C-alpha positions as CSV (number, residue, x, y, z in Angstrom):
1,I,-3.8,21.4,20.1
2,D,-1.3,23.0,17.8
3,Q,-1.3,26.8,18.4
4,R,-1.6,27.5,14.7
5,F,-5.1,26.1,14.8
6,Y,-6.3,27.7,18.0
7,G,-9.8,29.0,17.6
8,L,-10.6,26.9,14.6
9,S,-13.3,24.2,14.5
10,Q,-12.2,21.0,16.1
11,S,-14.4,18.7,14.1
12,M,-14.4,18.0,10.4
13,H,-17.5,19.4,8.8
14,P,-19.7,16.7,7.3
15,N,-19.2,18.2,3.8
16,E,-15.4,18.2,4.3
17,A,-15.5,14.5,5.4
18,N,-17.7,13.6,2.4
19,N,-15.3,15.4,0.0
20,Y,-12.3,13.7,1.6
21,V,-13.8,10.2,1.2
22,T,-14.8,11.0,-2.4
23,A,-11.3,12.0,-3.3
24,V,-9.7,9.0,-1.5
25,E,-12.1,6.6,-3.3
26,A,-11.6,8.2,-6.7
27,T,-7.8,7.8,-6.5
28,S,-8.4,4.1,-7.3
29,N,-10.3,5.0,-10.4
30,V,-7.9,7.5,-11.9
31,V,-5.5,5.7,-14.2
32,R,-2.0,6.9,-14.9
33,Y,0.0,6.6,-18.2
34,H,-3.0,7.1,-20.4
35,G,-1.8,7.8,-23.9
36,H,0.9,5.1,-23.6
37,C,0.6,1.5,-24.7
38,I,0.7,-0.3,-21.3
39,I,0.2,-3.8,-20.0
40,R,-0.7,-3.2,-16.4
41,Q,-2.7,-0.1,-15.4
42,Q,-1.5,1.8,-12.4
43,S,-4.0,3.8,-10.4
44,V,-3.2,7.0,-8.6
45,A,-3.9,5.2,-5.3
46,D,-1.2,2.5,-6.2
47,H,1.3,5.2,-7.2
48,S,0.7,7.3,-4.2
49,C,1.1,4.4,-1.8
50,R,4.4,3.5,-3.4
51,V,5.6,7.2,-3.4
52,G,4.7,7.5,0.3
53,M,6.7,4.3,1.1
54,L,9.7,5.5,-0.8
55,A,9.6,9.0,0.6
56,Y,9.5,7.5,4.1
57,A,12.6,5.5,3.6
58,I,14.5,8.3,1.8
59,A,13.7,10.8,4.5
60,L,14.5,8.3,7.3
61,E,17.9,7.5,5.8
62,R,18.7,11.1,4.9
63,Y,17.7,12.8,8.1
64,R,17.5,9.9,10.6
65,D,14.3,11.5,12.0
66,E,11.1,9.5,12.3
67,N,8.9,12.6,12.4
68,M,10.4,13.9,9.2
69,A,10.0,10.5,7.6
70,A,6.3,10.4,8.6
71,Q,5.8,13.8,7.2
72,A,7.5,12.8,3.9
73,A,5.3,9.7,3.8
74,S,2.2,11.8,4.4
75,F,3.0,14.1,1.5
76,G,3.8,11.1,-0.7
77,L,0.4,9.5,0.1
78,F,-1.4,12.7,-0.7
79,H,0.7,14.2,-3.5
80,D,-1.7,13.3,-6.3
81,A,-4.9,13.3,-4.3
82,C,-6.1,16.3,-6.4
83,E,-6.3,13.9,-9.3
84,G,-8.9,11.9,-7.4
85,M,-10.7,15.1,-6.6
86,V,-10.9,16.3,-10.3
87,K,-11.1,12.7,-11.5
88,S,-8.3,13.1,-14.0
89,D,-4.5,12.8,-14.5
90,V,-2.8,15.1,-17.0
91,N,0.5,13.7,-18.2
92,A,3.4,15.7,-16.8
93,S,5.0,16.1,-20.3
94,V,1.7,17.4,-21.7
95,K,1.5,19.9,-18.9
96,A,5.0,21.1,-19.7
97,Q,4.8,20.9,-23.5
98,Y,1.6,22.8,-23.8
99,G,2.1,25.2,-21.0
100,I,-0.9,24.2,-19.0
101,R,0.8,23.3,-15.7
102,D,-0.5,26.6,-14.1
103,L,-4.0,26.0,-15.4
104,V,-4.1,22.5,-14.0
105,R,-2.8,23.9,-10.7
106,R,-5.6,26.5,-10.6
107,V,-8.2,23.8,-11.2
108,E,-6.7,21.7,-8.4
109,Q,-6.5,24.8,-6.1
110,D,-10.1,25.6,-6.8
111,G,-11.3,22.1,-6.1
112,V,-9.4,22.0,-2.8
113,D,-10.7,25.4,-1.7
114,R,-14.3,24.2,-2.4
115,A,-13.7,20.9,-0.6
116,F,-12.1,22.0,2.6
117,S,-12.9,24.9,4.9
118,Q,-10.4,27.4,6.1
119,D,-12.3,27.5,9.3
120,S,-11.2,24.0,10.4
121,W,-7.8,22.7,11.3
122,H,-8.5,19.6,9.3
123,G,-9.2,21.7,6.2
124,N,-5.9,23.7,6.6
125,I,-3.8,20.5,7.0
126,L,-5.6,18.7,4.1
127,K,-5.1,21.7,1.8
128,K,-1.4,21.6,2.4
129,L,-1.2,17.8,1.7
130,F,-3.4,17.9,-1.4
131,L,-1.5,20.9,-2.9
132,E,2.0,19.5,-2.0
133,E,2.8,22.6,0.2
134,A,5.7,20.8,1.8
135,P,8.8,22.3,3.4
136,E,11.6,22.3,0.8
137,P,13.6,19.3,2.2
138,I,10.4,17.2,2.1
139,Y,9.4,18.5,-1.3
140,K,12.8,17.4,-2.8
141,I,12.3,13.9,-1.2
142,L,8.8,13.8,-2.6
143,R,9.9,14.7,-6.1
144,L,12.6,12.0,-6.0
145,A,10.2,9.3,-4.6
146,D,7.7,10.3,-7.4
147,S,10.5,9.8,-10.0
148,L,11.6,6.5,-8.5
149,D,8.1,5.1,-8.6
150,F,7.8,6.2,-12.3
151,G,11.0,4.3,-12.9
152,L,9.8,1.2,-11.1
153,Y,6.6,1.2,-13.1
154,V,8.5,1.5,-16.4
155,H,10.8,-1.3,-15.2
156,T,7.9,-3.7,-14.5
157,E,6.3,-2.9,-17.9
158,I,9.6,-3.7,-19.7
159,L,9.9,-6.9,-17.8
160,M,6.4,-7.9,-18.9
161,G,7.5,-7.4,-22.5
162,N,6.4,-3.8,-23.2
163,R,9.1,-2.4,-25.5
164,T,7.0,0.5,-26.5
165,I,7.6,2.1,-23.1
166,L,11.4,2.2,-23.6
167,P,11.5,5.9,-24.3
168,L,10.0,6.5,-20.8
169,L,13.1,4.7,-19.3
170,E,15.3,7.3,-21.1
171,A,13.1,10.0,-19.7
172,F,13.4,8.6,-16.2
173,K,17.2,8.5,-16.4
174,K,17.3,12.1,-17.5
175,E,14.9,13.2,-14.8
176,F,16.7,11.2,-12.1
177,N,20.0,13.1,-12.7
178,N,18.2,16.4,-11.9
179,H,17.6,15.4,-8.3
180,P,20.0,16.5,-5.5
181,E,23.2,14.4,-5.4
182,D,22.9,13.9,-1.6
183,L,19.5,12.2,-2.2
184,R,20.7,10.2,-5.2
185,E,23.6,8.8,-3.1
186,L,21.4,7.3,-0.4
187,E,21.4,3.5,-0.2
188,I,17.6,3.3,-0.7
189,T,17.9,5.5,-3.8
190,K,20.7,3.5,-5.3
191,A,19.0,0.2,-4.6
192,T,15.8,1.5,-6.3
193,Y,17.7,2.9,-9.2
194,N,19.7,-0.3,-9.7
195,R,16.4,-2.3,-9.6
196,I,15.0,-0.1,-12.3
197,M,18.1,-0.6,-14.5
198,E,17.9,-4.4,-14.2
199,I,16.4,-5.1,-17.6
């Protein structure tokens, strides 16, 4: 056992297990992009799976380390799990525009603290995953993978004929350029970006 968790409970408490399953199940029911005219709904579960897959490939190409890639994939899979827990997704631009990002973060923190015990190693690990407490290199990869999935979703909507979502493509391009250049220059990143721009 990892020394950081020595002396903590080895088993997941039944309430923790139930809270975990509830959050996982709910990610399929929380819909993203509400407030926009969309053709195909995307659930948090779908988005998180794609972010995990992209994060894995980005980390593997950037660091050539399977453990780091697996860690990036794990954070990608869980990065929006709190939205399943609180059963809501607040649009990122709304969080920024109305200054409620910290409030949403506190709601998520409170939900995670109630769901998972600090007395179990499971709870400590899950809290970090749910709250995106990743090491900085992984966090940068996670943010890029999240942006790329946003772009892929917008790309698909446009291909299906949704022209009302075109302003989101411009938002994606602006956001993309804020990511570290070493990550933007990776082949997986360039391939994904080029796919998004094929309209």
